[in-house]
NUMILUM-240195 format. One record per residue (C-alpha): residue in one letter; x, y, z. Coordinates in nm, 4 decimals, always signed. Layout:
<sites>
rest c1 c2 c3
A X Y Z
...
</sites>
This chain:
<sites>
rest c1 c2 c3
M +0.0000 +0.0000 +0.0000
L +0.1161 +0.3541 +0.0691
S +0.4379 +0.4689 +0.2351
P +0.3726 +0.8081 +0.3958
L +0.7037 +0.9727 +0.4773
G +0.5939 +1.3361 +0.5061
K +0.3876 +1.5038 +0.7746
F +0.1954 +1.8286 +0.7684
V +0.2779 +2.0135 +1.0886
P +0.0613 +2.3202 +1.1415
V +0.3056 +2.5915 +1.2486
L +0.0956 +2.8337 +1.4506
V +0.3680 +3.0488 +1.6038
T +0.2924 +3.2558 +1.9111
G +0.4635 +3.5846 +1.9777
M +0.8009 +3.6272 +2.1415
L +0.7185 +3.9849 +2.2422
V +1.0027 +4.1401 +2.0481
L +1.0007 +4.4696 +1.8655
S +0.9664 +4.4739 +1.4902
L +1.0736 +4.7388 +1.2480
F +0.7619 +4.6596 +1.0478
A +0.5302 +4.7824 +1.3203
C +0.5770 +5.1330 +1.1855
A +0.6070 +5.0439 +0.8183
P +0.4069 +5.2654 +0.5850
A +0.0820 +5.1231 +0.4534
A +0.0941 +4.9930 +0.0978
T -0.0970 +5.1867 -0.1644
A -0.3168 +5.0351 -0.4329
E -0.0365 +5.0912 -0.6848
E +0.2170 +4.9159 -0.4645
G -0.0040 +4.6179 -0.3897
I -0.0579 +4.4417 -0.0592
V +0.1479 +4.3179 +0.2356
I +0.1192 +3.9659 +0.3784
V +0.2865 +3.9008 +0.7137
I +0.4129 +3.5599 +0.8254
P +0.6287 +3.4628 +1.1259
E +0.9177 +3.2958 +0.9421
D +1.0684 +3.2526 +0.5990
P +0.9249 +2.9775 +0.3839
P +1.1906 +2.7072 +0.3528
S +1.1325 +2.7018 -0.0234
F +0.8545 +2.7121 -0.2832
N +0.8218 +2.3335 -0.2704
P +0.5868 +2.2223 +0.0123
A +0.6644 +1.8572 -0.0544
I +1.0006 +1.9112 +0.1154
A +0.9324 +2.0787 +0.4508
D +0.5546 +2.1204 +0.4567
T +0.5369 +2.4248 +0.6873
G +0.2411 +2.6107 +0.5375
Y +0.4466 +2.9174 +0.4486
D +0.5909 +2.7287 +0.1520
Y +0.2318 +2.6552 +0.0447
L +0.1470 +3.0246 +0.0675
V +0.4256 +3.1433 -0.1632
M +0.3937 +2.8442 -0.3977
E +0.0366 +2.9458 -0.4762
L +0.1624 +3.2872 -0.5878
V +0.3912 +3.1511 -0.8572
M +0.3193 +2.7836 -0.9369
L +0.0250 +2.5860 -1.0759
G -0.0749 +2.2222 -1.0535
L -0.2997 +2.0196 -1.2789
A -0.5968 +2.0802 -1.0482
D -0.6837 +2.2280 -0.7100
V -0.9633 +2.2087 -0.4520
D -1.1894 +2.4967 -0.3494
P -1.3062 +2.5635 +0.0101
N -1.6197 +2.3518 -0.0405
G -1.4240 +2.0495 -0.1594
N -1.4858 +2.0907 -0.5316
V -1.1912 +2.0023 -0.7545
F -1.1282 +2.2477 -1.0385
P -0.8732 +2.2420 -1.3233
E -0.5672 +2.4675 -1.3367
L -0.3171 +2.3431 -1.5957
A -0.5705 +2.0829 -1.7048
A -0.8148 +2.1751 -1.9798
E -1.0756 +1.9624 -1.8037
L -1.0920 +1.7073 -1.5255
P -1.0577 +1.3445 -1.6341
T -1.3517 +1.1281 -1.5282
V -1.5008 +0.7904 -1.6044
E -1.7958 +0.9708 -1.7640
N -1.5873 +1.1613 -2.0203
G -1.3802 +0.8544 -2.1002
D -1.0503 +0.9850 -1.9615
V -1.0511 +0.7434 -1.6682
V -1.0533 +0.3755 -1.7603
V -1.0724 +0.1128 -1.4864
N -0.9950 -0.2529 -1.5398
E -1.1997 -0.4262 -1.2703
D -1.0337 -0.7636 -1.3357
D -0.6880 -0.6608 -1.2209
R -0.7847 -0.3324 -1.0480
T -0.5624 -0.1201 -1.2694
M -0.6534 +0.2284 -1.3848
T -0.5452 +0.4594 -1.6657
V -0.6046 +0.8345 -1.6477
T -0.5648 +1.0606 -1.9496
W -0.4951 +1.4295 -1.8825
K -0.5483 +1.6985 -2.1441
M -0.3713 +2.0243 -2.0666
R -0.4457 +2.3849 -2.1481
Q -0.2429 +2.5086 -2.4429
D -0.2311 +2.8761 -2.3436
V -0.0178 +2.8593 -2.0283
Q +0.3416 +2.9797 -2.0402
W +0.6296 +3.0009 -1.8016
A +0.7324 +3.3563 -1.7189
D +1.0102 +3.3366 -1.9798
G +0.7556 +3.2639 -2.2534
T +0.8173 +2.8886 -2.2796
P +0.4925 +2.6866 -2.3060
V +0.3913 +2.4650 -2.0148
T +0.3553 +2.1168 -2.1629
A +0.3181 +1.7501 -2.0812
G +0.6966 +1.7335 -2.0835
D +0.6996 +1.9387 -1.7646
V +0.4598 +1.6928 -1.6015
I +0.6791 +1.3971 -1.7015
F +0.9832 +1.5822 -1.5691
T +0.8089 +1.6527 -1.2366
Y +0.6942 +1.2917 -1.2004
E +1.0389 +1.1514 -1.2768
S +1.1990 +1.3940 -1.0325
I +0.9597 +1.2945 -0.7547
T +1.0121 +0.9227 -0.8140
D +1.3907 +0.9367 -0.8498
P +1.5136 +0.6710 -0.6024
E +1.8099 +0.8829 -0.4909
T +1.6829 +1.2414 -0.4865
G +1.3044 +1.2116 -0.5050
A +1.0276 +1.2262 -0.2439
W +0.7121 +1.0455 -0.1418
I +0.3817 +1.2134 -0.2254
P +0.0349 +1.0719 -0.1563
G -0.0581 +0.7907 -0.3920
I +0.2730 +0.7813 -0.5782
D +0.3087 +0.4097 -0.4963
Y +0.0007 +0.3473 -0.7068
V +0.1599 +0.4948 -1.0204
D +0.3494 +0.2575 -1.2473
S +0.4383 +0.5138 -1.5127
V +0.3458 +0.8396 -1.6842
E +0.3472 +0.8444 -2.0645
K +0.3509 +1.1458 -2.2953
V +0.0947 +1.1223 -2.5763
D +0.1637 +1.4630 -2.7302
D +0.2758 +1.8044 -2.6095
Y -0.0488 +1.8625 -2.4212
T -0.1694 +1.5101 -2.3415
F -0.0311 +1.2385 -2.1140
K -0.1483 +0.9181 -1.9487
V -0.0962 +0.8023 -1.5902
Y -0.0923 +0.4244 -1.5467
Y -0.1965 +0.3048 -1.2009
N -0.1285 -0.0415 -1.0592
D -0.4417 -0.0161 -0.8449
I -0.7468 +0.2052 -0.8192
Y -0.6521 +0.5396 -0.6655
P -0.9481 +0.7657 -0.5806
G -0.7265 +1.0703 -0.5143
Y -0.5962 +1.0870 -0.8708
L -0.7478 +1.4305 -0.9449
T -0.5185 +1.6127 -0.7034
Q -0.2154 +1.3867 -0.7139
F -0.0258 +1.6380 -0.9288
G -0.1863 +1.9453 -0.7771
G -0.3917 +2.0249 -0.4709
E -0.2305 +2.1883 -0.1712
Q +0.1179 +2.0405 -0.2022
I +0.2300 +1.9594 -0.5558
A +0.3063 +2.1941 -0.8443
I +0.4364 +2.1219 -1.1926
W +0.8008 +2.2256 -1.2350
P +0.9720 +2.3534 -1.5553
A +1.1852 +2.0906 -1.7252
H +1.3941 +2.3495 -1.9113
Y +1.4724 +2.5508 -1.5990
C +1.5142 +2.3171 -1.3005
D +1.8396 +2.1202 -1.2761
A +1.7374 +1.7551 -1.2568
S +2.0847 +1.6570 -1.1362
Q +2.0290 +1.8564 -0.8168
G +1.7206 +1.6514 -0.7383
F +1.3627 +1.7312 -0.6402
M +1.4482 +1.7782 -0.2728
A +1.7387 +2.0179 -0.3279
W +1.7206 +2.1936 -0.6608
D +1.7794 +2.5675 -0.6804
C +1.4549 +2.6324 -0.8654
A +1.2666 +2.5678 -0.5406
R +1.4308 +2.8835 -0.4032
Q +1.4350 +3.0767 -0.7296
P +1.1208 +2.9540 -0.9066
L +1.0251 +3.0213 -1.2662
S +0.6614 +3.1204 -1.2472
N +0.3625 +3.0007 -1.4422
G +0.1241 +3.1427 -1.1809
P -0.0193 +3.4907 -1.1278
Y +0.2967 +3.6414 -0.9755
V +0.6732 +3.6357 -1.0271
L +0.9294 +3.6407 -0.7462
K +1.1270 +3.9638 -0.7797
E +1.3320 +3.9627 -0.4592
W +1.3906 +3.7513 -0.1505
I +1.5793 +3.9034 +0.1408
N +1.6002 +3.6198 +0.3902
G +1.4532 +3.7063 +0.7272
D +1.3026 +4.0293 +0.5941
H +1.0720 +4.0030 +0.2943
L +0.9832 +3.8492 -0.0399
T +0.8542 +4.0713 -0.3193
F +0.6281 +3.9481 -0.5982
V +0.5122 +4.1347 -0.9067
K +0.2378 +4.0567 -1.1544
N +0.3214 +3.7894 -1.4132
D +0.2637 +3.9525 -1.7521
N +0.2509 +3.6053 -1.9106
Y -0.0251 +3.4743 -1.6825
Y -0.2839 +3.2877 -1.8889
E -0.5952 +3.4477 -1.7350
K -0.6174 +3.7819 -1.9070
G -0.6688 +4.0800 -1.6775
K -0.5499 +3.8859 -1.3732
P -0.4177 +3.9315 -1.1187
A -0.5775 +4.2648 -1.0380
I -0.3365 +4.3448 -0.7550
P -0.0048 +4.4582 -0.9090
A +0.2351 +4.3394 -0.6379
I +0.2553 +4.1424 -0.3131
T +0.5148 +4.1796 -0.0405
V +0.5490 +3.8966 +0.2094
R +0.7112 +4.0370 +0.5238
I +0.8709 +3.8212 +0.7941
V +0.7336 +3.9372 +1.1308
P +0.7897 +3.6759 +1.4043
D +0.5758 +3.8336 +1.6744
Q +0.2043 +3.7608 +1.6567
A +0.1101 +4.0717 +1.8543
V +0.3042 +4.2893 +1.6105
R +0.1405 +4.1228 +1.3100
K -0.2023 +4.1853 +1.4639
Q -0.1224 +4.5507 +1.5274
M +0.0046 +4.5914 +1.1708
L -0.3359 +4.4746 +1.0475
I -0.5152 +4.7179 +1.2754
N -0.2869 +5.0060 +1.1696
G -0.3246 +4.9288 +0.8004
D +0.0425 +4.8330 +0.7652
A -0.0409 +4.4740 +0.6659
D -0.3192 +4.3253 +0.4581
L -0.3171 +3.9559 +0.5530
D -0.2045 +3.7449 +0.8486
M -0.2637 +3.3758 +0.7831
W -0.3768 +3.1162 +1.0359
S -0.5336 +3.3556 +1.2820
T -0.5836 +3.2027 +1.6259
E -0.8961 +3.2308 +1.8358
P -0.7595 +3.5056 +2.0664
V -0.6489 +3.7112 +1.7651
I -0.9919 +3.6745 +1.6041
A -1.1575 +3.7910 +1.9254
D -0.9266 +4.0930 +1.9442
L -1.0043 +4.1890 +1.5833
Q -1.3820 +4.1464 +1.5844
D -1.4516 +4.5153 +1.6542
E -1.1857 +4.6554 +1.4213
P -1.3672 +4.8231 +1.1287
N -1.0769 +4.7928 +0.8847
V -1.0078 +4.4229 +0.9454
K -1.2100 +4.1208 +0.8402
V -1.1654 +3.7549 +0.9286
S -1.2312 +3.4870 +0.6688
I -1.3374 +3.1534 +0.8187
S -1.3256 +2.8257 +0.6296
P -1.6637 +2.6645 +0.5545
Y -1.5394 +2.3458 +0.7213
N -1.2868 +2.2706 +0.9927
R -1.0044 +2.0284 +0.9341
W -0.7734 +2.0257 +1.2369
V -0.9038 +1.7855 +1.5005
F -0.7437 +1.7906 +1.8447
R -0.7094 +1.4345 +1.9571
L -0.5478 +1.2173 +2.2199
Y -0.2950 +0.9711 +2.0846
F -0.2744 +0.6589 +2.3009
N +0.0310 +0.4337 +2.2984
L -0.0956 +0.0765 +2.3106
S +0.2613 -0.0523 +2.3507
A +0.4721 -0.0058 +2.6604
K +0.6654 +0.3209 +2.6460
G +0.9815 +0.2822 +2.4378
T +0.8586 -0.0277 +2.2529
N +0.6567 -0.0937 +1.9364
D +0.4897 -0.4279 +2.0012
P +0.1443 -0.4144 +2.1646
E +0.1222 -0.7944 +2.1766
A +0.4580 -0.8655 +2.3406
T +0.4781 -0.5470 +2.5475
P +0.1303 -0.3988 +2.5968
H +0.1024 -0.0609 +2.7628
P +0.0424 -0.1212 +3.1334
I -0.2457 +0.1294 +3.1411
L -0.3615 +0.2302 +2.7921
S -0.3787 -0.1154 +2.6336
D -0.7215 -0.1544 +2.7997
V -0.9894 +0.0044 +2.5791
N -1.2045 +0.0698 +2.8862
V -0.9307 +0.2917 +3.0245
R -0.9209 +0.4823 +2.6971
R -1.2997 +0.5184 +2.7081
A -1.2865 +0.6444 +3.0664
I -1.0263 +0.9047 +2.9737
R -1.2436 +1.0381 +2.6929
M -1.5491 +1.0300 +2.9153
A -1.3722 +1.2505 +3.1715
I -1.2942 +1.5359 +2.9300
D -1.5338 +1.8312 +2.9208
V -1.4991 +1.9455 +2.5590
D -1.7578 +2.2228 +2.5916
T -1.5639 +2.3915 +2.8713
I -1.2410 +2.3643 +2.6726
S -1.4077 +2.5359 +2.3781
K -1.5587 +2.8130 +2.5900
E -1.2611 +2.8839 +2.8169
F -0.9551 +2.8264 +2.5989
F -1.0760 +2.8487 +2.2383
L -1.3241 +3.1307 +2.3021
G -1.6205 +2.9313 +2.1750
Y -1.4717 +2.8644 +1.8311
A -1.3788 +2.4999 +1.8909
Q -1.6441 +2.2524 +1.7799
P -1.6845 +1.9015 +1.9233
A -1.5663 +1.6203 +1.6966
W -1.5579 +1.2535 +1.7867
T -1.5197 +1.0716 +1.4556
E -1.2918 +1.1118 +1.1538
F -1.6027 +1.1306 +0.9348
F -1.7522 +1.4597 +1.0488
R -1.7502 +1.6681 +0.7296
P -1.8723 +1.6343 +0.3711
P -1.8716 +1.4371 +0.1572
Y -1.8094 +1.1565 +0.4060
H -2.0201 +1.2432 +0.7072
C -2.1212 +0.9434 +0.9173
G -2.4125 +0.9999 +1.1519
N -2.3932 +0.6522 +1.3040
I -2.1603 +0.7517 +1.5888
P -2.3345 +0.9419 +1.8719
R -2.1453 +1.2102 +2.0578
P -1.9782 +1.0610 +2.3671
A -2.1055 +1.1830 +2.7018
F -1.9008 +1.3840 +2.9507
D -1.9476 +1.1772 +3.2653
I -1.6937 +1.1896 +3.5487
E -1.8805 +0.9385 +3.7647
G -1.9272 +0.7053 +3.4694
A -1.5532 +0.7223 +3.3997
K -1.4755 +0.6312 +3.7610
A -1.7120 +0.3358 +3.7463
L -1.5567 +0.2131 +3.4235
L -1.2089 +0.2193 +3.5771
E -1.3353 +0.0391 +3.8864
S -1.4877 -0.2376 +3.6749
S -1.1603 -0.2699 +3.4828
G -0.9557 -0.3450 +3.7934
W -0.8194 +0.0025 +3.8609
T -0.8945 +0.1038 +4.2188
D -0.7477 +0.3372 +4.4802
S -0.6767 +0.0908 +4.7585
D -0.4382 +0.3138 +4.9566
G -0.6560 +0.6278 +4.9462
D -0.3950 +0.8608 +4.7908
G -0.6234 +0.9604 +4.5049
I -0.4293 +0.7650 +4.2409
R -0.5641 +0.4330 +4.1231
E -0.3574 +0.1143 +4.1130
C -0.3929 -0.2105 +3.9249
N -0.5887 -0.4542 +4.1381
G -0.6880 -0.7272 +3.8951
C -0.6495 -0.5141 +3.5803
T -0.6110 -0.6951 +3.2473
T -0.3210 -0.5034 +3.0887
G -0.0434 -0.7209 +3.2251
A +0.0567 -0.4640 +3.4846
P +0.1387 -0.6089 +3.8268
D -0.0990 -0.5500 +4.1165
G -0.0201 -0.2201 +4.2811
Y +0.0998 -0.0578 +3.9574
K +0.0155 +0.3134 +3.9809
M -0.2046 +0.4831 +3.7218
E +0.0611 +0.7414 +3.6373
M +0.1871 +0.8399 +3.2919
E +0.3370 +1.1198 +3.0858
F +0.1085 +1.3518 +2.8878
I +0.2760 +1.5497 +2.6073
T +0.1787 +1.8335 +2.3758
Y +0.3693 +2.0568 +2.1337
A +0.4807 +2.4106 +2.2051
E +0.4144 +2.5887 +1.8768
F +0.0367 +2.6049 +1.8997
G +0.0535 +2.8246 +2.2059
E -0.1366 +2.9027 +2.5216
A -0.4777 +2.7611 +2.4258
L -0.3347 +2.4128 +2.3846
T -0.1132 +2.4188 +2.6938
L -0.4109 +2.5343 +2.9024
T -0.6177 +2.2544 +2.7475
Q -0.3499 +2.0031 +2.8401
Q -0.3480 +2.1285 +3.2002
F -0.7279 +2.1222 +3.2175
I -0.7428 +1.7628 +3.0909
A -0.4787 +1.6647 +3.3469
E -0.6951 +1.8099 +3.6255
E -0.9986 +1.6205 +3.5026
L -0.8047 +1.2952 +3.4798
K -0.6860 +1.3444 +3.8365
Q -1.0513 +1.3602 +3.9407
I -1.0940 +1.0027 +3.8179
G -0.7682 +0.8829 +3.9728
I -0.5168 +0.9177 +3.6881
E -0.1961 +1.1124 +3.7553
T -0.0217 +1.2756 +3.4573
D +0.3252 +1.4248 +3.4225
L +0.2883 +1.7139 +3.1759
S +0.5476 +1.7820 +2.9053
V +0.5532 +2.0507 +2.6357
V +0.8034 +1.9852 +2.3564
E +0.8865 +2.1300 +2.0186
G +0.6952 +1.9731 +1.7312
S +1.0259 +1.9061 +1.5555
V +1.1171 +1.6744 +1.8442
L +0.7745 +1.5158 +1.8855
W +0.7369 +1.4256 +1.5162
A +1.0986 +1.3663 +1.4068
A +1.2188 +1.0376 +1.2594
S +1.3186 +0.7714 +1.5097
A +1.6847 +0.8030 +1.4077
D +1.6665 +1.1711 +1.5014
G +1.5147 +1.1015 +1.8409
G +1.1525 +1.1515 +1.7403
I +0.9386 +1.0846 +2.0462
E +0.6403 +0.9297 +1.8706
Q +0.8241 +0.7362 +1.6008
S +1.0409 +0.5838 +1.8752
G +0.7381 +0.4958 +2.0860
N +0.8752 +0.7022 +2.3758
F +0.5421 +0.8342 +2.4971
D +0.2322 +0.7319 +2.6868
M -0.0286 +0.9824 +2.5675
D -0.0153 +1.3128 +2.3826
I -0.2474 +1.5706 +2.2284
Y -0.2270 +1.7752 +1.9099
D -0.4247 +1.8481 +1.5950
D -0.4364 +1.6870 +1.2542
G -0.6860 +1.6048 +0.9812
Y -0.7040 +1.5447 +0.6087
A -0.7068 +1.8111 +0.3391
G -0.9268 +1.7976 +0.0327
T -1.2125 +1.5514 +0.0076
D -1.0411 +1.2118 +0.0133
P -0.9545 +1.0762 +0.3607
T -0.8113 +0.7409 +0.2487
D -0.4405 +0.8303 +0.2580
F -0.4819 +1.0076 +0.5917
L -0.6656 +0.7099 +0.7410
W -0.3996 +0.4754 +0.6116
S -0.1146 +0.6723 +0.7632
Y -0.2767 +0.6902 +1.1091
Y -0.4655 +0.3642 +1.1427
H -0.3462 +0.0954 +0.8997
S -0.1420 -0.1847 +1.0543
E +0.1446 -0.1304 +0.8109
A +0.1673 +0.2340 +0.9232
A +0.2562 +0.1143 +1.2755
T +0.6087 +0.0438 +1.1532
P +0.8340 +0.3234 +1.2842
D +0.9061 +0.5921 +1.0225
Y +0.6637 +0.4323 +0.7756
G +0.3481 +0.6041 +0.8909
Y +0.1862 +0.7797 +1.1856
N +0.0165 +0.4878 +1.3594
Y +0.2226 +0.5821 +1.6626
G -0.0002 +0.3937 +1.9042
D +0.0638 +0.0583 +1.7290
W -0.3059 -0.0135 +1.6831
I -0.3588 -0.3314 +1.4795
N -0.6974 -0.4271 +1.3400
E -0.7241 -0.6557 +1.0389
D -1.0925 -0.5798 +0.9816
F -1.0197 -0.2084 +0.9601
D -0.7267 -0.2742 +0.7254
A -0.9512 -0.4749 +0.4938
L -1.2199 -0.2055 +0.4838
L -0.9649 +0.0669 +0.4175
D -0.7997 -0.1328 +0.1408
E -1.1429 -0.1833 -0.0134
A -1.2117 +0.1922 +0.0054
Y -0.9604 +0.2546 -0.2722
T -1.2388 +0.2550 -0.5299
L -1.4172 +0.5089 -0.7484
D -1.7604 +0.3922 -0.6328
E -1.8568 +0.6844 -0.4085
D -2.1653 +0.5232 -0.2553
Y -1.9640 +0.2162 -0.1627
R -1.6868 +0.4319 -0.0174
K -1.9354 +0.6094 +0.2104
E -2.0657 +0.2751 +0.3298
L -1.7129 +0.1505 +0.4023
F -1.6114 +0.4684 +0.5840
C -1.9108 +0.4453 +0.8163
Q -1.8180 +0.0836 +0.8944
M -1.4660 +0.2055 +0.9748
A -1.6154 +0.4703 +1.2019
E -1.7851 +0.1961 +1.4050
I -1.4581 +0.0049 +1.4488
L -1.2722 +0.3193 +1.5528
E -1.5447 +0.3995 +1.8045
E -1.5378 +0.0449 +1.9408
E -1.1603 +0.0269 +1.9852
L -1.0755 +0.3972 +2.0306
P -0.7113 +0.3963 +1.9149
E -0.7357 +0.7774 +1.9287
A -0.9839 +0.9963 +2.1134
L -1.1000 +1.2798 +1.8888
L -1.2162 +1.5777 +2.0947
F -1.2764 +1.9005 +1.9018
T -1.1809 +2.0962 +1.5915
A -0.9863 +2.4204 +1.5793
I -1.1032 +2.7020 +1.3586
N -0.9304 +2.7671 +1.0277
A -0.9281 +3.1434 +0.9706
D -0.7232 +3.4184 +0.8112
A -0.7401 +3.7877 +0.9052
H -0.7149 +4.0465 +0.6294
S -0.7689 +4.4152 +0.5662
A -1.1152 +4.5169 +0.4512
R -0.9711 +4.6677 +0.1347
V -0.8649 +4.3233 +0.0040
Q -1.1648 +4.1510 -0.1489
G -1.2039 +3.7882 -0.2525
V -1.0072 +3.6321 +0.0352
Q -1.1575 +3.2976 +0.1386
S -1.0058 +3.0773 +0.4055
T -1.0011 +2.7055 +0.3306
T -0.8964 +2.3836 +0.4975
N -0.8359 +2.2262 +0.1571
D -0.5432 +2.4529 +0.0703
I -0.3788 +2.7712 +0.1916
V -0.5425 +3.1153 +0.1852
T -0.3615 +3.2215 -0.1351
W -0.5340 +2.9425 -0.3319
N -0.7345 +3.2034 -0.5289
V -0.4925 +3.4976 -0.5098
A -0.5362 +3.5708 -0.8829
D -0.8990 +3.6642 -0.8090
W -0.8278 +3.9065 -0.5250
T -0.9059 +4.2719 -0.5838
L -0.8623 +4.5965 -0.3952
A -1.1578 +4.8069 -0.2923
K -1.1708 +5.1411 -0.4722
</sites>
């Protein structure tokens, strides 16, 4: 199946309370364009490498893919002349051997900024660069592709060794762009080539200047294929690390967009007449508890089960003890929405899983019935006949980790959950670590990939409309192998694996049926406890029109359509 080697880490940087020269920068005029502020430089224009979000933002200014996804989950063509489907004959499925051939027909009026046409040759070049065994990278679904064949300058075929439902955004969407074969140096490799820092544009803007740590300047691409677009002549992306300074720049009119606005920032801006906040139609990021079903520091739940969390009743009791509504009201200012299943948004919404109850007394009773009692009266339960393999007298104590970058709302949530767990007799040792340490490869000391954790909390969720790759990377048995996926808790369920494997089909009705069956298994076994979603929002000046936040991409997904109020 798949081999997910990349992880999207939402970098929501809180302020360091330092002064910024940009706090007093003059406001941009309509002739000059607009100013976007972000906390750090993008690592490159290729999100497939570092996946920070800021690389997505600048990529959308200069690069196009075959297709993209709008905020409501609709796929639309970019470099493609039309979307290939079974109905128009451009998708052919062989049900006997489950192979699939997709024919793409490209627009013939798109040029690189130097006037060179964008052709199928660029797609072949991009594919071969990604799949190079020495210098390439993994992207979702690439294991399903056997080859890509050029038919003519504007037509090519993708040959799949299995049915892959995410084919429409495999060479587009939020992460992948098509790169220029005549400009990028293939010998440098997809992960390291210079053109990822000095891109040749086929998008609405051209990179004019990049002063590291200070700003990036973009000007209108005169060769952009959509005539009359973009309407805004220039964009400056300024690096402003402090969140409070970025917020004040918006209020003062010195900045026009601050991406990934947090709940406190949104609350502070709600009465500012010159600032608007765009909120995505659907949430994506689900805060969840990750349970390690193996003993800390191991990766074998059968041989070395976790002395506490390997019992599903313990996991249920933990979820039952968490007051999600209070978390939303107190720490996320009412913007967080309860979520308890992976299938909570269109087109795969499963209504067969009722919302779990918040019930402290019920959680206590469940722990009692599972052999966890407080026999010495110190408020912390011990194993007295528990079924996890822990010896009698083993204390119900464990580490509880979160990541630092999200900021105060998450650390307060972690502390609140710890207090609630103490009410039911579970003691937690709280740790806050950098995401780069939590999610690193095992060879680099990654906490989760090494299995060196008991329980942690952070946010993740799938982009676009196809959850299959996301589900595979977090729940499939093969993804429990360290550094091969994100099934950090080592949850193994053959029935779930079979349903997920079957969900790689183009039959949408059947997929919905399978996903709702998966939802029942996840609810029954609770390998993760989904709690609530965080808002996806972007604050911008009122003079910039057409901004629409989205969980399916980054806010600049439609930058060519933005205009300035007269």
